[in-house]
C-alpha positions as a Python dict, from the first residue, in 0.01 Angstrom:
ca = {
    (1, 'M'): (0, 0, 0),
    (2, 'A'): (193, 309, -105),
    (3, 'R'): (182, 571, 122),
    (4, 'V'): (480, 756, 100),
    (5, 'F'): (372, 1150, -21),
    (6, 'I'): (688, 1338, -16),
    (7, 'F'): (665, 1761, 28),
    (8, 'L'): (951, 2008, 110),
    (9, 'V'): (738, 2181, 296),
    (10, 'V'): (393, 2210, 566),
    (11, 'S'): (197, 2419, 653),
    (12, 'L'): (9, 2323, 990),
    (13, 'S'): (-301, 2361, 1090),
    (14, 'F'): (-242, 2602, 1445),
    (15, 'G'): (-124, 2900, 1239),
    (16, 'A'): (168, 2778, 1123),
    (17, 'S'): (333, 3007, 883),
    (18, 'Q'): (663, 2988, 660),
    (19, 'D'): (900, 3184, 495),
    (20, 'L'): (920, 2892, 203),
    (21, 'T'): (661, 2800, -55),
    (22, 'T'): (796, 2607, -238),
    (23, 'V'): (575, 2254, -219),
    (24, 'M'): (692, 1896, -404),
    (25, 'N'): (515, 1602, -424),
    (26, 'F'): (737, 1306, -620),
    (27, 'E'): (411, 1093, -574),
    (28, 'K'): (235, 1316, -811),
    (29, 'F'): (601, 1430, -999),
    (30, 'F'): (620, 1043, -1138),
    (31, 'R'): (278, 991, -1209),
    (32, 'M'): (302, 1337, -1473),
    (33, 'E'): (625, 1214, -1577),
    (34, 'E'): (459, 868, -1698),
    (35, 'E'): (165, 1070, -1834),
    (36, 'L'): (433, 1272, -2012),
    (37, 'L'): (619, 970, -2168),
    (38, 'T'): (263, 749, -2286),
    (39, 'L'): (129, 1104, -2475),
    (40, 'S'): (464, 1209, -2625),
    (41, 'D'): (599, 855, -2752),
    (42, 'L'): (252, 863, -2900),
    (43, 'I'): (205, 1182, -3074),
    (44, 'V'): (586, 1064, -3192),
    (45, 'K'): (492, 743, -3369),
    (46, 'Q'): (188, 838, -3498),
    (47, 'E'): (394, 1111, -3665),
    (48, 'L'): (674, 944, -3785),
    (49, 'R'): (394, 653, -3918),
    (50, 'S'): (224, 943, -4095),
    (51, 'H'): (486, 1135, -4296),
    (52, 'E'): (777, 875, -4496),
    (53, 'E'): (1022, 1176, -4355),
    (54, 'D'): (1106, 1342, -4027),
    (55, 'V'): (928, 1688, -4130),
    (56, 'H'): (896, 1755, -3756),
    (57, 'Q'): (1190, 1619, -3652),
    (58, 'L'): (1044, 1419, -3363),
    (59, 'A'): (1319, 1131, -3394),
    (60, 'N'): (1530, 1403, -3203),
    (61, 'I'): (1367, 1329, -2871),
    (62, 'T'): (1315, 968, -2917),
    (63, 'G'): (1651, 949, -2725),
    (64, 'V'): (1548, 1106, -2382),
    (65, 'L'): (1183, 871, -2447),
    (66, 'E'): (1433, 563, -2414),
    (67, 'N'): (1620, 646, -2152),
    (68, 'V'): (1327, 754, -1901),
    (69, 'K'): (1159, 420, -2061),
    (70, 'A'): (1503, 264, -1964),
    (71, 'I'): (1430, 442, -1617),
    (72, 'H'): (1062, 354, -1555),
    (73, 'K'): (1148, -6, -1668),
    (74, 'D'): (1385, -46, -1378),
    (75, 'V'): (1175, 95, -1122),
    (76, 'G'): (884, -124, -1194),
    (77, 'R'): (631, -120, -960),
    (78, 'N'): (820, 8, -699),
    (79, 'V'): (798, 346, -686),
    (80, 'V'): (786, 421, -337),
    (81, 'G'): (1133, 252, -299),
    (82, 'Y'): (1254, 539, -594),
    (83, 'I'): (1094, 812, -483),
    (84, 'S'): (1232, 753, -70),
    (85, 'H'): (1556, 812, -223),
    (86, 'P'): (1654, 1218, -241),
    (87, 'I'): (1914, 1185, -568),
    (88, 'N'): (1565, 933, -663),
    (89, 'Q'): (1404, 1264, -598),
    (90, 'F'): (1666, 1498, -770),
    (91, 'H'): (1644, 1293, -1112),
    (92, 'L'): (1308, 1289, -1160),
    (93, 'T'): (1326, 1668, -1068),
    (94, 'R'): (1607, 1736, -1296),
    (95, 'R'): (1434, 1524, -1590),
    (96, 'L'): (1081, 1692, -1558),
    (97, 'Y'): (1212, 2034, -1574),
    (98, 'H'): (1542, 2040, -1854),
    (99, 'N'): (1422, 1784, -2076),
    (100, 'W'): (1121, 1765, -2057),
    (101, 'R'): (1058, 2144, -2073),
    (102, 'E'): (1278, 2111, -2433),
    (103, 'I'): (1058, 1793, -2550),
    (104, 'L'): (699, 1987, -2487),
    (105, 'Q'): (813, 2313, -2646),
    (106, 'H'): (985, 2113, -2919),
    (107, 'I'): (597, 1932, -3005),
    (108, 'L'): (333, 2184, -2906),
    (109, 'H'): (549, 2446, -3123),
    (110, 'S'): (562, 2198, -3420),
    (111, 'D'): (247, 2158, -3624),
    (112, 'T'): (172, 1789, -3570),
    (113, 'C'): (-141, 1602, -3713),
    (114, 'V'): (-205, 1476, -3343),
    (115, 'K'): (-395, 1748, -3199),
    (116, 'A'): (-618, 1549, -2914),
    (117, 'L'): (-301, 1430, -2740),
    (118, 'K'): (-87, 1802, -2811),
    (119, 'V'): (-402, 1944, -2600),
    (120, 'K'): (-296, 1713, -2271),
    (121, 'L'): (-4, 1783, -2273),
    (122, 'Q'): (-69, 2187, -2321),
    (123, 'N'): (-272, 2079, -1984),
    (124, 'I'): (64, 1949, -1795),
    (125, 'E'): (254, 2183, -1923),
    (126, 'D'): (249, 2500, -1751),
    (127, 'N'): (240, 2212, -1391),
    (128, 'V'): (648, 2108, -1454),
    (129, 'P'): (844, 2183, -1212),
    (130, 'S'): (971, 2526, -1246),
    (131, 'K'): (1361, 2653, -1183),
    (132, 'D'): (1249, 2703, -815),
    (133, 'V'): (1154, 2324, -753),
    (134, 'F'): (1428, 2278, -908),
    (135, 'D'): (1636, 2501, -712),
    (136, 'T'): (1523, 2400, -400),
    (137, 'I'): (1557, 2020, -449),
    (138, 'A'): (1940, 2054, -576),
    (139, 'S'): (1927, 2291, -213),
    (140, 'T'): (1854, 1984, -10),
    (141, 'I'): (2140, 1742, -157),
    (142, 'S'): (2399, 2010, -39),
    (143, 'A'): (2246, 2066, 245),
    (144, 'L'): (2284, 1674, 369),
    (145, 'Q'): (2666, 1849, 417),
    (146, 'R'): (2499, 2008, 660),
    (147, 'Y'): (2258, 1772, 847),
    (148, 'K'): (2468, 1470, 813),
    (149, 'S'): (2800, 1566, 772),
    (150, 'F'): (2791, 1406, 414),
    (151, 'T'): (3143, 1443, 198),
    (152, 'I'): (3039, 1537, -160),
    (153, 'D'): (3175, 1217, -239),
    (154, 'Q'): (2980, 1028, 0),
    (155, 'I'): (2657, 1186, -149),
    (156, 'M'): (2784, 1112, -520),
    (157, 'N'): (2819, 777, -471),
    (158, 'G'): (2479, 806, -319),
    (159, 'N'): (2456, 544, 0),
    (160, 'I'): (2196, 740, 169),
    (161, 'A'): (2020, 513, 517),
    (162, 'E'): (2213, 172, 372),
    (163, 'A'): (2028, 235, 12),
    (164, 'K'): (2184, 308, -302),
    (165, 'P'): (2001, 553, -585),
    (166, 'L'): (1918, 429, -933),
    (167, 'Q'): (2137, 616, -1076),
    (168, 'K'): (2453, 797, -914),
    (169, 'L'): (2519, 1205, -960),
    (170, 'T'): (2681, 1300, -1239),
    (171, 'L'): (2925, 1577, -1292),
    (172, 'A'): (2613, 1772, -1437),
    (173, 'D'): (2431, 1716, -1172),
    (174, 'A'): (2715, 1843, -933),
    (175, 'F'): (2723, 2175, -1138),
    (176, 'D'): (2349, 2217, -1079),
    (177, 'I'): (2369, 2199, -696),
    (178, 'A'): (2663, 2417, -709),
    (179, 'Q'): (2476, 2661, -923),
    (180, 'A'): (2189, 2716, -714),
    (181, 'A'): (2402, 2683, -418),
    (182, 'Y'): (2560, 3028, -554),
    (183, 'E'): (2278, 3162, -684),
    (184, 'K'): (2075, 3088, -292),
    (185, 'E'): (2429, 3290, -182),
    (186, 'E'): (2567, 2984, 43),
    (187, 'M'): (2914, 3057, -121),
    (188, 'Y'): (3068, 2775, 131),
    (189, 'Y'): (2882, 2532, -30),
    (190, 'A'): (2885, 2654, -408),
    (191, 'I'): (3228, 2674, -336),
    (192, 'E'): (3281, 2306, -214),
    (193, 'W'): (3095, 2120, -493),
    (194, 'L'): (3278, 2400, -771),
    (195, 'K'): (3622, 2254, -645),
    (196, 'Y'): (3502, 1921, -653),
    (197, 'I'): (3454, 1939, -1010),
    (198, 'V'): (3705, 2101, -1103),
    (199, 'D'): (3925, 1847, -973),
    (200, 'E'): (3775, 1590, -1177),
    (201, 'V'): (3822, 1831, -1505),
    (202, 'K'): (4167, 1835, -1377),
    (203, 'A'): (4270, 1491, -1331),
    (204, 'N'): (4032, 1365, -1648),
    (205, 'R'): (4121, 1649, -1863),
    (206, 'I'): (3760, 1711, -1950),
    (207, 'S'): (3653, 1989, -2200),
    (208, 'D'): (3245, 1986, -2188),
    (209, 'I'): (3100, 1769, -1890),
    (210, 'D'): (2819, 1523, -2017),
    (211, 'D'): (2840, 1742, -2327),
    (212, 'Q'): (2569, 2012, -2153),
    (213, 'I'): (2901, 2274, -1961),
    (214, 'S'): (3167, 2393, -2069),
    (215, 'A'): (3445, 2330, -1802),
    (216, 'A'): (3586, 2707, -1888),
    (217, 'A'): (3177, 2794, -1725),
    (218, 'V'): (3238, 2471, -1413),
    (219, 'F'): (3642, 2738, -1402),
    (220, 'H'): (3420, 3119, -1414),
    (221, 'L'): (3157, 3025, -1181),
    (222, 'L'): (3418, 2879, -915),
    (223, 'S'): (3554, 3154, -980),
    (224, 'N'): (3275, 3379, -901),
    (225, 'A'): (3156, 3225, -566),
    (226, 'Y'): (3540, 3311, -458),
    (227, 'F'): (3514, 3650, -559),
    (228, 'K'): (3122, 3700, -369),
    (229, 'A'): (3289, 3499, -68),
    (230, 'G'): (3577, 3833, -16),
    (231, 'F'): (3853, 3563, -121),
    (232, 'I'): (4048, 3767, -447),
    (233, 'K'): (4358, 3558, -423),
    (234, 'E'): (4135, 3234, -477),
    (235, 'A'): (3971, 3372, -757),
    (236, 'Q'): (4281, 3490, -894),
    (237, 'T'): (4429, 3142, -908),
    (238, 'T'): (4088, 2977, -1050),
    (239, 'L'): (4127, 3180, -1333),
    (240, 'A'): (4511, 3099, -1366),
    (241, 'D'): (4457, 2805, -1362),
    (242, 'L'): (4174, 2819, -1603),
    (243, 'L'): (4402, 3008, -1884),
    (244, 'R'): (4660, 2710, -1872),
    (245, 'F'): (4375, 2500, -1952),
    (246, 'D'): (4256, 2742, -2218),
    (247, 'P'): (4510, 2967, -2281),
    (248, 'S'): (4279, 3159, -2579),
    (249, 'N'): (3957, 3207, -2307),
    (250, 'A'): (3919, 3576, -2365),
    (251, 'A'): (3689, 3635, -2050),
    (252, 'A'): (3898, 3443, -1803),
    (253, 'K'): (4228, 3754, -1886),
    (254, 'R'): (3931, 3986, -1826),
    (255, 'N'): (3824, 3920, -1557),
    (256, 'L'): (4182, 3854, -1390),
    (257, 'E'): (4319, 4169, -1535),
    (258, 'Y'): (4009, 4347, -1367),
    (259, 'L'): (4120, 4129, -1061),
    (260, 'Q'): (4459, 4234, -1061),
    (261, 'I'): (4341, 4622, -1110),
    (262, 'S'): (4092, 4627, -875),
    (263, 'K'): (4082, 4743, -467),
    (264, 'V'): (3829, 4530, -351),
    (265, 'L'): (3972, 4439, 3),
    (266, 'A'): (4048, 4064, 9),
    (267, 'N'): (3886, 3881, 315),
    (268, 'P'): (4115, 3726, 609),
    (269, 'A'): (3825, 3500, 744),
    (270, 'Q'): (3796, 3130, 688),
    (271, 'L'): (3551, 3016, 422),
    (272, 'K'): (3279, 2862, 603),
    (273, 'P'): (2900, 2777, 613),
    (274, 'K'): (2630, 3090, 657),
    (275, 'T'): (2497, 3152, 955),
    (276, 'P'): (2164, 3228, 1008),
    (277, 'S'): (2062, 3554, 1071),
    (278, 'K'): (1799, 3468, 1324),
    (279, 'K'): (1837, 3239, 1682),
    (280, 'S'): (1514, 3031, 1604),
    (281, 'R'): (1692, 2928, 1301),
    (282, 'R'): (2007, 2903, 1391),
    (283, 'L'): (1937, 2645, 1706),
    (284, 'Y'): (1682, 2468, 1450),
    (285, 'E'): (2016, 2383, 1239),
    (286, 'E'): (2226, 2298, 1560),
    (287, 'L'): (1961, 2029, 1681),
    (288, 'C'): (1917, 1938, 1349),
    (289, 'R'): (2260, 1883, 1277),
    (290, 'S'): (2323, 1745, 1651),
    (291, 'E'): (2391, 1296, 1644),
    (292, 'E'): (2191, 1285, 1985),
    (293, 'K'): (1910, 1113, 1885),
    (294, 'T'): (1710, 1321, 2213),
    (295, 'I'): (1764, 1608, 2374),
    (296, 'I'): (1604, 1720, 2706),
    (297, 'S'): (1588, 2027, 2901),
    (298, 'K'): (1728, 2121, 3234),
    (299, 'S'): (1335, 2137, 3337),
    (300, 'S'): (1276, 1766, 3210),
    (301, 'R'): (1153, 1525, 3481),
    (302, 'L'): (1373, 1255, 3391),
    (303, 'K'): (1142, 947, 3481),
    (304, 'C'): (810, 862, 3373),
    (305, 'V'): (499, 965, 3568),
    (306, 'Y'): (149, 825, 3516),
    (307, 'F'): (-56, 1189, 3336),
    (308, 'P'): (-326, 1276, 3536),
    (309, 'L'): (-737, 1253, 3360),
    (310, 'R'): (-1009, 1410, 3356),
    (311, 'S'): (-1178, 1136, 3540),
    (312, 'P'): (-1511, 1207, 3735),
    (313, 'V'): (-1391, 948, 3947),
    (314, 'P'): (-1173, 1074, 4261),
    (315, 'Y'): (-805, 937, 4258),
    (316, 'M'): (-889, 717, 4009),
    (317, 'K'): (-541, 624, 3824),
    (318, 'S'): (-379, 674, 3552),
    (319, 'D'): (-232, 427, 3295),
    (320, 'V'): (-98, 713, 3021),
    (321, 'R'): (264, 710, 3086),
    (322, 'A'): (415, 1022, 3044),
    (323, 'E'): (775, 1287, 3041),
    (324, 'V'): (753, 1599, 3071),
    (325, 'L'): (1050, 1763, 2879),
    (326, 'N'): (962, 2173, 2903),
    (327, 'R'): (764, 2304, 3211),
    (328, 'S'): (757, 2671, 3046),
    (329, 'P'): (653, 2670, 2796),
    (330, 'L'): (468, 2305, 2878),
    (331, 'I'): (616, 2024, 2633),
    (332, 'V'): (545, 1691, 2738),
    (333, 'V'): (578, 1374, 2504),
    (334, 'F'): (350, 1068, 2576),
    (335, 'Y'): (440, 722, 2495),
    (336, 'D'): (258, 424, 2336),
    (337, 'M'): (-70, 677, 2302),
    (338, 'I'): (-202, 548, 1858),
    (339, 'D'): (-184, 171, 1843),
    (340, 'N'): (-6, 87, 1533),
    (341, 'G'): (-346, 11, 1359),
    (342, 'T'): (-467, 385, 1384),
    (343, 'A'): (-174, 526, 1309),
    (344, 'M'): (-126, 332, 963),
    (345, 'A'): (-478, 407, 906),
    (346, 'I'): (-473, 824, 981),
    (347, 'S'): (-170, 768, 793),
    (348, 'Y'): (-353, 639, 504),
    (349, 'M'): (-660, 866, 487),
    (350, 'G'): (-467, 1153, 467),
    (351, 'H'): (-233, 1011, 238),
    (352, 'K'): (-608, 909, -32),
    (353, 'K'): (-736, 1320, 92),
    (354, 'L'): (-367, 1428, -47),
    (355, 'M'): (-350, 1181, -403),
    (356, 'D'): (-776, 1253, -441),
    (357, 'A'): (-662, 1607, -462),
    (358, 'S'): (-397, 1630, -635),
    (359, 'T'): (-574, 1399, -913),
    (360, 'V'): (-865, 1617, -955),
    (361, 'R'): (-640, 1935, -975),
    (362, 'R'): (-459, 1763, -1247),
    (363, 'Y'): (-139, 1789, -1111),
    (364, 'S'): (-173, 2198, -1000),
    (365, 'D'): (-282, 2329, -663),
    (366, 'V'): (-55, 2089, -429),
    (367, 'R'): (-213, 2034, -76),
    (368, 'H'): (12, 2012, 148),
    (369, 'N'): (-239, 1891, 477),
    (370, 'A'): (-566, 1760, 508),
    (371, 'A'): (-796, 1784, 760),
    (372, 'V'): (-917, 1369, 777),
    (373, 'Y'): (-1341, 1367, 884),
    (374, 'D'): (-1333, 935, 990),
    (375, 'T'): (-1659, 812, 909),
    (376, 'T'): (-1588, 466, 958),
    (377, 'Y'): (-1721, 211, 1159),
    (378, 'W'): (-1369, 174, 1362),
    (379, 'K'): (-1355, 568, 1501),
    (380, 'W'): (-1006, 583, 1483),
    (381, 'I'): (-988, 936, 1496),
    (382, 'P'): (-1288, 1032, 1750),
    (383, 'N'): (-1119, 785, 1999),
    (384, 'L'): (-799, 872, 2009),
    (385, 'Q'): (-921, 1239, 2054),
    (386, 'T'): (-1115, 1110, 2331),
    (387, 'K'): (-766, 1023, 2456),
    (388, 'F'): (-685, 1393, 2366),
    (389, 'S'): (-964, 1540, 2553),
    (390, 'K'): (-945, 1279, 2908),
    (391, 'L'): (-591, 1446, 2917),
    (392, 'K'): (-585, 1763, 3234),
    (393, 'L'): (-389, 1940, 3046),
    (394, 'S'): (-553, 2279, 3176),
    (395, 'H'): (-852, 2419, 3409),
    (396, 'F'): (-1074, 2509, 3193),
    (397, 'P'): (-1307, 2226, 2987),
    (398, 'P'): (-1058, 2128, 2614),
    (399, 'V'): (-1275, 2181, 2289),
    (400, 'L'): (-1092, 2001, 1969),
    (401, 'F'): (-1214, 2064, 1628),
    (402, 'S'): (-1087, 1895, 1326),
    (403, 'Y'): (-788, 1618, 1316),
    (404, 'R'): (-502, 1729, 1026),
    (405, 'T'): (-210, 1488, 837),
    (406, 'F'): (92, 1632, 697),
    (407, 'N'): (371, 1524, 593),
    (408, 'I'): (765, 1635, 609),
    (409, 'G'): (1033, 1548, 362),
    (410, 'T'): (1415, 1710, 271),
    (411, 'E'): (1339, 2044, 371),
    (412, 'G'): (1159, 1989, 691),
    (413, 'E'): (1037, 2315, 812),
    (414, 'L'): (1086, 2536, 1111),
    (415, 'M'): (696, 2660, 1203),
    (416, 'N'): (603, 3018, 1280),
    (417, 'N'): (369, 2955, 1580),
    (418, 'E'): (77, 3274, 1624),
    (419, 'L'): (-100, 3101, 1856),
    (420, 'A'): (-37, 3297, 2140),
    (421, 'Q'): (-275, 3602, 1964),
    (422, 'K'): (-488, 3370, 2011),
    (423, 'D'): (-663, 3307, 2390),
    (424, 'Q'): (-906, 3027, 2357),
    (425, 'V'): (-583, 2813, 2222),
    (426, 'M'): (-429, 2598, 2473),
    (427, 'G'): (-183, 2433, 2234),
    (428, 'V'): (-130, 2159, 1977),
    (429, 'F'): (-122, 1762, 1950),
    (430, 'I'): (139, 1613, 1757),
    (431, 'S'): (157, 1230, 1646),
    (432, 'F'): (399, 1011, 1491),
    (433, 'L'): (207, 816, 1289),
    (434, 'T'): (526, 664, 1082),
    (435, 'D'): (822, 479, 1191),
    (436, 'S'): (1106, 669, 1172),
    (437, 'T'): (1375, 692, 843),
    (438, 'V'): (1670, 953, 874),
    (439, 'G'): (1582, 1229, 1029),
    (440, 'G'): (1232, 1414, 1073),
    (441, 'E'): (1285, 1475, 1478),
    (442, 'L'): (1074, 1689, 1615),
    (443, 'V'): (1280, 2031, 1785),
    (444, 'F'): (1190, 2309, 1987),
    (445, 'P'): (1486, 2529, 1861),
    (446, 'L'): (1375, 2758, 2158),
    (447, 'S'): (1411, 2552, 2434),
    (448, 'K'): (1677, 2356, 2372),
    (449, 'I'): (1445, 2021, 2280),
    (450, 'K'): (1469, 1716, 1993),
    (451, 'I'): (1226, 1429, 2008),
    (452, 'P'): (1304, 1133, 1819),
    (453, 'V'): (1029, 995, 1587),
    (454, 'T'): (880, 691, 1759),
    (455, 'K'): (582, 555, 1612),
    (456, 'G'): (239, 561, 1794),
    (457, 'N'): (427, 873, 2115),
    (458, 'V'): (204, 1194, 2066),
    (459, 'V'): (403, 1515, 2221),
    (460, 'F'): (199, 1776, 2345),
    (461, 'A'): (328, 2169, 2321),
    (462, 'E'): (197, 2457, 2492),
    (463, 'Y'): (69, 2749, 2263),
    (464, 'R'): (425, 2964, 2337),
    (465, 'A'): (662, 2650, 2238),
    (466, 'R'): (857, 2722, 1894),
    (467, 'M'): (831, 2439, 1674),
    (468, 'G'): (1034, 2270, 1400),
    (469, 'I'): (1040, 1936, 1218),
    (470, 'C'): (1403, 1801, 1090),
    (471, 'P'): (1475, 1716, 722),
    (472, 'V'): (1390, 1338, 630),
    (473, 'Y'): (1630, 1235, 411),
    (474, 'F'): (1495, 856, 290),
    (475, 'G'): (1128, 867, 277),
    (476, 'S'): (934, 1057, 443),
    (477, 'Q'): (747, 1066, 727),
    (478, 'W'): (415, 1125, 830),
    (479, 'Y'): (266, 1343, 1147),
    (480, 'G'): (-80, 1415, 1221),
    (481, 'S'): (-164, 1718, 1421),
    (482, 'Q'): (-403, 1855, 1675),
    (483, 'T'): (-506, 2161, 1845),
    (484, 'L'): (-666, 2204, 2171),
    (485, 'Y'): (-842, 2478, 2286),
    (486, 'E'): (-976, 2597, 2605),
    (487, 'K'): (-1378, 2635, 2705),
    (488, 'I'): (-1309, 2939, 2902),
    (489, 'Q'): (-1663, 3129, 2998),
    (490, 'P'): (-1691, 3530, 2881),
    (491, 'E'): (-1732, 3660, 3281),
    (492, 'I'): (-1401, 3455, 3367),
    (493, 'C'): (-1116, 3573, 3358),
    (494, 'P'): (-858, 3364, 3237),
    (495, 'L'): (-612, 3219, 3534),
    (496, 'K'): (-249, 3345, 3530),
    (497, 'Q'): (-132, 2922, 3571),
    (498, 'R'): (-365, 2797, 3341),
    (499, 'I'): (-218, 2456, 3383),
    (500, 'P'): (-261, 2242, 3628),
    (501, 'R'): (107, 2141, 3865),
    (502, 'F'): (92, 1797, 3800),
    (503, 'Y'): (478, 1809, 3781),
}
């Protein structure tokens, strides 16, 4: 049962907003490529049968179609396994952005006889991944260095979570990754990747990289990256290397002369990755980068407690095991709140709703989270909401509305929580609905807390807690979110201490 539905950005139901707006669903991308392949192949075959000569020059694209056919044949029915690997995600997005855009333009601008099939291609054309989407997935590959301390050699080989990609990265792929880092002004990663390519070019005397990029373009981009980072001497050395490699390169001569006579001050500092300016983002990256699975605050209760319930029976013993990880704002982890069957059912319902929405919209306007309404006989979600409402987290009666599911992929997410502006919001429950893969930990940067993914556990966070989820670097993780409201009567002034002192 396929339930890998990978996005790079999510927003939750409890008022989160995000800096990025790029949302990627790789299952949708794979379906899109299958349909593009089928339609394009039919058009080419029909045209070649209709004319004795290749009047529309469609034979030029048959090589690309055959390559894509071979990839889909190798994937077979294991689509979930294919799109789980970040290198495969990169290659899928790259094919759609580079190859399929060119094929679509060629077919749609030619006067082919198969008009009906062309109309179907036109419907898909506007939803093929844009440059922003491609740059975002390229950036997540270089981010493996930041979060997982992978070397470029390791990333090029693609051995992540003991799984290998269908195809390894090529030097042309590495150049795209470097260019994306350069455009995002991540000069440290741009320079690292470009140096790797230059070393390969020098060692193997490569003039054109995969017949797509000239070696001179790599040297020029590396020189520009050094210049932007303030390393003038290194920029001059790179241009000098290019002139030894290609003595007639006029652009390299001009740039080298400019650097020699310019009065630009060199940067004496060591080249390092750019540090985020915002404290919350900096702490988020530190927590996600840490090799420790669990990080808790000094105010944590370092042992499990039986969490008090809203029981009409006095002194009724609770069977809910929990640990208070932070007192203010309150962060509690509840153990084994969701059984395996319930977790599978909820994640399946969320996956189905999102995929149905994607199909109806013809690959556009992908929704990244969904309210799941459980009308089944088993009532998985109502029963889970009943469990939540029994927990004595507040002096006031709880109110629960829709339960939402969402999915995190290789970008991760740091939410900007706006719950503090709503008086009757107590906090949010975050449920872990799938088994852990690589990454996906729940983090609270300002409280310096990191919670590993454990299927069935639920984390409650008070509204003041700033929350984030680390990037997932293999497959994807499913989560559930349930906002907890308090039913406060208008004539009652909310207590300063809203939370019972149960610890």
